[in-house]
C-alpha positions as CSV (number, residue, x, y, z in Angstrom):
1,M,-0.2,-0.1,0.0
2,P,1.6,3.8,-1.0
3,T,2.6,5.9,2.0
4,E,1.1,9.1,1.9
5,L,3.4,12.1,2.2
6,P,3.0,14.4,5.2
7,T,1.2,17.4,4.3
8,E,3.7,19.8,5.5
9,L,6.0,18.4,2.8
10,V,3.5,18.5,0.1
11,D,2.5,21.9,0.7
12,F,6.2,23.2,0.8
13,V,6.8,21.5,-2.5
14,I,3.6,23.1,-4.0
15,Q,4.9,26.3,-2.6
16,H,8.1,26.7,-4.1
17,A,6.6,25.0,-7.5
18,T,6.0,27.0,-10.8
19,M,2.4,28.0,-11.7
20,D,2.2,24.9,-14.5
21,T,3.8,22.3,-11.7
22,R,1.2,23.3,-9.6
23,A,-1.5,23.1,-12.1
24,H,-0.2,19.5,-12.5
25,L,-0.3,18.1,-9.2
26,M,-3.8,19.3,-8.6
27,T,-4.4,16.5,-11.0
28,L,-3.1,13.9,-9.0
29,S,-5.4,13.3,-6.1
30,R,-8.3,14.8,-4.3
31,R,-6.3,15.3,-1.2
32,V,-3.5,17.0,-3.2
33,Y,-5.4,19.0,-5.1
34,S,-6.9,20.1,-1.7
35,I,-3.6,21.1,-0.4
36,S,-2.4,22.9,-3.6
37,V,-5.3,24.8,-4.3
38,C,-4.6,27.3,-1.3
39,S,-1.4,27.8,-2.9
40,L,-2.3,28.2,-6.5
41,Y,-5.1,30.7,-5.7
42,K,-3.5,32.4,-2.6
43,S,-1.5,34.4,-4.6
44,I,-1.8,35.0,-8.7
45,P,0.8,36.7,-10.4
46,N,0.5,38.6,-14.0
47,M,0.0,36.0,-17.0
48,N,-0.9,36.1,-20.3
49,T,-4.1,36.8,-21.8
50,T,-5.0,33.2,-22.3
51,R,-4.4,32.5,-18.8
52,T,-5.8,35.6,-16.7
53,T,-9.0,35.0,-18.9
54,R,-9.4,31.5,-17.7
55,C,-8.1,32.5,-14.2
56,L,-11.2,35.1,-14.1
57,R,-13.6,32.8,-15.6
58,T,-12.5,30.5,-12.5
59,L,-13.0,33.3,-10.3
60,S,-16.1,34.3,-11.5
61,K,-17.9,31.3,-11.5
62,K,-16.1,29.4,-8.0
63,L,-16.8,31.6,-4.7
64,D,-15.0,29.2,-3.0
65,L,-12.0,29.7,-5.0
66,A,-12.4,33.2,-5.4
67,H,-12.6,33.7,-2.0
68,L,-8.6,31.7,-1.6
69,V,-7.1,34.6,-3.1
70,H,-5.0,37.4,-1.1
71,S,-3.0,39.0,-3.7
72,F,-3.7,39.5,-7.6
73,S,-1.8,41.0,-10.3
74,I,-2.8,41.7,-13.8
75,N,-1.8,44.2,-16.7
76,L,-4.7,45.0,-19.0
77,P,-3.9,44.2,-22.7
78,L,-3.7,46.4,-25.3
79,Y,-6.8,45.0,-27.5
80,L,-9.4,46.8,-27.3
81,D,-12.3,44.6,-28.9
82,F,-10.7,41.9,-26.5
83,L,-11.4,44.7,-23.6
84,Q,-15.0,44.7,-24.5
85,A,-15.7,41.4,-23.0
86,F,-12.6,41.2,-20.8
87,L,-13.3,44.2,-18.8
88,P,-16.9,42.3,-17.2
89,L,-15.3,39.2,-16.2
90,L,-12.6,41.4,-14.7
91,S,-15.2,43.3,-12.6
92,H,-17.2,40.2,-11.6
93,A,-14.1,38.4,-10.5
94,F,-13.1,41.4,-8.3
95,G,-16.4,41.5,-6.4
96,N,-16.1,37.6,-5.5
97,M,-12.6,38.2,-4.5
98,N,-13.5,39.6,-0.8
99,N,-10.0,38.4,0.9
100,L,-7.9,40.3,-1.4
101,R,-5.4,42.5,0.3
102,T,-3.2,43.0,-2.3
103,L,-4.0,44.6,-5.7
104,S,-1.3,45.1,-8.6
105,L,-3.7,47.0,-12.0
106,E,-1.4,48.6,-14.6
107,I,-4.2,49.7,-17.3
108,D,-2.1,50.3,-20.7
109,V,-5.0,52.0,-22.7
110,P,-8.2,54.6,-21.9
111,L,-11.0,52.5,-20.5
112,A,-14.7,53.4,-20.9
113,I,-15.3,51.9,-16.7
114,N,-12.8,52.1,-13.8
115,P,-12.2,48.4,-12.7
116,L,-11.4,49.6,-9.3
117,N,-14.9,50.1,-8.6
118,Q,-16.0,46.7,-8.3
119,V,-13.3,46.3,-5.6
120,T,-15.2,46.2,-2.1
121,C,-12.1,44.2,-0.1
122,K,-10.3,46.1,2.2
123,L,-6.4,46.3,0.7
124,T,-3.3,46.3,2.5
125,K,-1.1,47.4,-0.4
126,L,-2.0,48.6,-3.8
127,R,0.0,49.1,-7.2
128,C,-2.0,51.1,-9.7
129,V,-0.8,52.8,-12.8
130,I,-3.1,54.1,-15.5
131,P,-2.5,55.9,-18.6
132,P,-2.5,59.8,-19.1
133,E,-5.2,59.6,-21.2
134,G,-8.8,59.3,-19.8
135,S,-10.3,60.1,-16.9
136,Y,-9.9,57.9,-13.7
137,P,-11.6,59.5,-10.4
138,L,-9.7,57.3,-7.6
139,S,-10.4,59.8,-4.8
140,Q,-13.8,57.6,-4.0
141,F,-12.3,54.7,-3.8
142,L,-9.0,55.6,-2.1
143,L,-11.1,57.0,0.8
144,S,-13.0,53.3,0.9
145,Q,-9.7,52.1,1.4
146,P,-8.4,52.8,5.2
147,A,-6.1,49.9,5.4
148,I,-3.8,50.3,2.7
149,E,0.1,50.8,3.9
150,E,1.7,50.6,1.0
151,L,0.6,52.6,-1.9
152,F,2.2,52.6,-5.5
153,I,0.2,55.0,-8.0
154,V,0.9,56.7,-11.2
155,C,-2.3,58.5,-12.3
156,Q,-3.2,62.4,-13.5
157,P,-3.5,65.3,-10.8
158,D,-6.9,65.1,-11.7
159,D,-7.7,61.9,-10.8
160,I,-6.7,62.4,-7.0
161,D,-7.9,66.2,-7.1
162,T,-10.5,65.8,-4.7
163,L,-8.8,62.8,-2.4
164,S,-10.1,63.9,1.3
165,P,-7.7,64.3,3.8
166,E,-9.4,61.8,5.8
167,A,-8.4,59.0,3.2
168,L,-5.6,56.4,3.6
169,P,-5.0,56.8,7.6
170,A,-2.9,53.9,7.5
171,L,-0.4,55.2,4.4
172,K,3.2,54.1,5.4
173,N,5.0,53.5,2.2
174,L,4.3,55.9,-1.0
175,T,5.9,55.9,-4.2
176,A,4.5,58.1,-6.7
177,P,5.9,60.5,-9.3
178,L,6.5,63.7,-8.1
179,H,3.4,66.0,-9.8
180,L,1.2,63.7,-7.1
181,L,2.4,64.3,-3.9
182,P,1.4,67.6,-2.5
183,R,-2.1,66.3,-3.1
184,L,-0.9,63.0,-1.2
185,L,1.3,64.4,1.1
186,V,-1.0,66.8,2.9
187,S,-2.0,65.4,5.9
188,R,-0.1,61.7,5.5
189,L,3.7,63.3,5.6
190,S,3.6,62.7,9.2
191,R,3.0,58.8,9.1
192,L,4.8,58.0,6.2
193,S,8.6,55.8,6.9
194,R,9.5,55.9,3.4
195,L,9.1,57.8,0.2
196,C,10.1,57.0,-3.7
197,V,9.9,59.7,-6.1
198,L,9.5,58.1,-9.4
199,D,10.7,61.1,-11.5
200,I,14.2,60.2,-12.7
201,M,14.7,64.0,-11.9
202,A,17.5,65.7,-14.9
203,H,17.6,68.8,-13.3
204,S,18.9,69.9,-9.8
205,I,15.9,72.6,-9.8
206,K,13.8,69.5,-9.8
207,V,15.0,68.4,-6.3
208,V,14.8,72.2,-5.3
209,V,11.1,71.6,-6.1
210,L,10.8,68.2,-4.2
211,A,12.5,69.9,-1.1
212,A,9.7,72.6,-1.3
213,V,7.3,69.8,-1.4
214,L,8.5,67.9,1.8
215,T,8.8,70.9,3.9
216,Y,5.8,70.6,6.3
217,P,4.8,71.7,9.7
218,A,4.4,68.6,10.6
219,P,6.8,66.0,9.1
220,P,7.2,62.2,10.4
221,R,9.8,61.6,13.0
222,S,12.4,59.3,10.7
223,M,11.8,58.3,7.1
224,E,13.4,56.3,4.0
225,L,13.6,58.3,1.1
226,V,14.5,57.4,-2.3
227,I,15.4,59.7,-5.3
228,R,16.2,59.5,-8.9
229,I,18.4,61.6,-11.0
230,A,19.8,61.5,-14.6
231,I,23.4,62.2,-15.1
232,T,23.7,64.2,-18.5
233,P,26.2,67.0,-19.9
234,N,23.5,69.5,-20.9
235,M,21.3,69.3,-17.7
236,M,23.0,67.9,-14.5
237,E,26.1,67.3,-14.1
238,I,28.1,65.6,-10.7
239,T,29.0,69.2,-10.2
240,D,25.4,69.8,-8.9
241,I,24.7,66.9,-7.0
242,P,26.0,68.9,-3.6
243,R,23.8,71.4,-4.6
244,A,20.8,70.0,-4.7
245,L,21.7,67.7,-1.6
246,R,22.3,70.0,0.7
247,V,18.9,72.3,-0.2
248,L,16.9,68.7,0.2
249,G,18.8,68.0,3.5
250,Q,17.9,71.2,5.3
251,A,14.5,70.6,4.5
252,V,14.1,67.2,5.4
253,P,16.2,66.6,8.5
254,Y,13.8,64.1,9.4
255,V,15.4,61.7,6.8
256,T,17.1,58.7,8.4
257,L,17.9,56.4,5.3
258,L,18.5,58.1,1.8
259,R,18.8,56.4,-1.3
260,L,20.3,58.1,-4.9
261,D,19.2,55.9,-7.9
262,V,21.6,57.6,-10.4
263,Y,21.2,57.0,-14.4
264,G,23.6,57.7,-17.0
265,D,25.5,56.2,-19.4
266,L,29.0,58.1,-18.8
267,I,29.5,58.1,-14.9
268,N,32.5,58.1,-12.8
269,Q,31.5,56.0,-10.2
270,E,33.8,56.6,-8.4
271,E,34.0,60.4,-8.3
272,L,30.2,60.2,-8.1
273,R,30.2,58.5,-4.7
274,D,32.7,60.8,-3.2
275,T,30.7,63.7,-4.0
276,F,27.4,61.8,-2.8
277,T,29.6,61.2,0.4
278,S,30.5,65.0,0.8
279,A,26.8,66.0,0.8
280,L,25.7,63.5,3.4
281,P,26.3,66.1,6.5
282,N,23.8,68.1,5.3
283,F,21.3,65.6,6.5
284,P,21.3,65.7,10.3
285,N,19.3,62.4,11.4
286,L,20.9,60.4,8.3
287,N,22.0,56.8,9.9
288,A,22.3,54.8,6.6
289,S,22.5,55.7,2.8
290,A,23.0,54.2,-0.4
291,V,23.8,55.1,-4.0
292,T,23.2,52.7,-7.0
293,F,23.6,53.1,-10.4
294,Q,21.5,52.9,-13.2
295,P,21.9,52.8,-17.7
296,I,19.5,55.5,-18.9
297,T,16.6,53.4,-20.6
298,S,12.7,54.5,-21.8
299,D,11.5,55.3,-18.6
300,G,7.8,58.0,-18.7
301,Y,9.6,60.2,-16.1
302,I,12.6,61.2,-17.2
303,G,13.1,64.5,-18.2
304,N,9.6,65.4,-18.7
305,P,9.0,68.8,-17.1
306,A,5.7,68.4,-18.3
307,Q,4.4,66.3,-15.4
308,V,6.4,68.3,-13.0
309,Q,4.2,71.6,-14.3
310,Q,1.1,69.2,-13.3
311,A,2.5,69.1,-9.7
312,R,0.0,71.8,-7.8
313,A,-3.6,71.3,-9.4
314,S,-5.0,69.4,-7.3
315,L,-4.4,71.6,-4.1
316,N,-7.4,74.0,-5.3
317,T,-9.9,72.2,-3.2
318,L,-7.9,71.7,0.2
319,T,-7.8,73.9,3.5
320,L,-4.0,74.5,3.7
321,T,-2.0,76.3,6.3
322,P,-0.3,79.7,5.6
323,I,3.5,78.0,5.5
324,Q,1.8,75.2,3.5
325,D,0.2,77.6,1.0
326,A,3.3,79.7,1.0
327,L,5.3,76.8,0.3
328,I,3.2,75.6,-2.8
329,T,3.5,79.0,-4.2
330,L,7.0,78.8,-3.4
331,S,7.2,75.4,-5.5
332,N,5.0,76.3,-8.8
333,T,7.4,79.1,-8.8
334,L,10.3,76.9,-8.6
335,V,8.5,74.4,-11.5
336,K,8.4,77.3,-13.9
337,I,11.5,78.3,-13.5
338,S,13.2,74.7,-14.0
339,N,11.1,74.5,-17.2
340,T,12.6,78.0,-18.0
341,V,15.7,77.0,-17.6
342,L,15.1,73.6,-19.1
343,T,13.7,75.0,-22.2
344,W,16.7,77.8,-22.3
345,T,19.4,74.9,-21.9
346,S,17.8,73.0,-24.7
347,Q,17.8,76.1,-27.1
348,L,21.3,76.9,-26.3
349,A,22.7,73.1,-26.9
350,S,20.9,72.9,-30.1
351,Q,22.3,76.2,-31.3
352,L,26.0,75.4,-29.9
353,E,26.0,72.2,-31.8
354,P,26.7,73.3,-35.4
355,D,29.6,75.2,-34.6
356,Q,31.4,72.5,-32.6
357,T,30.7,70.7,-36.2
358,Q,32.1,73.2,-37.8
359,V,35.5,73.7,-35.7
360,N,35.7,70.0,-35.8
């Protein structure tokens, strides 16, 4: 008579198996199925269109399986004709996943409906990336999710223009572009333990803008800050970093961990490390720091002053303190200066290029 493997061992194998292997294991026996089904549906990663459709059909029809889902990731496909049939399926599945805690939703094309409207569970982690086209009001949805502790969000300022100060009371970890920070940080900065600014800032003035945005009367006691900059010949050079970090350090003395992600193809890493280290005394409470080097790739936030220009549009409906109002006015001024400098620098570079060619 064959000996059955202990349940703990079967569960261990299933947890470390691939999605394909888990699916095959479920067909071995009812016992293995009952063990593997929990692991299979507990965390659903982003999959191709065929598998995602099959999964959503199952979750739409079988409530017992939908209730097992704690984490769900999906990147909506680009095919508009397919989306017409796909979205109702997704909405129905979202309505059934009442134990969902982690959701990652990326939308590549404008949609007629907002899939998040069907999410009724209490999330603790949300990753939401939506296209600049179209309108996706998120304020009411975020207000209905008081348990969110970790938020990764990319949208337009208008999508959260009516965000209530009472929304996101549990937020601790925020990743967002600079143009959303004024709206998201009001009444929430004091509770944050980590902030990652998505923009790859290609001019030191943008770091100054960030410093103005992060200056609030009630800052957190300590916070990890992650910023990204691009080193380019005509925009930001290594010598610009100390000045930018000095302004930032004076504005955010509460930062205890600083990470600088540097983007550029021609970087003297040793020189940059020394420059970065020399600027750290400007952060009086810093306990740890790190600098990483990344090649410049296609990124939606690199060198895009238009996104920074949108920064303060969502603040009009808030009641702000005089200090906050003054800082926002200063930030708006700095954004305009930043865009003017960027335009002037680009024009100057284009004018100089033919002369340099003739000299050579």
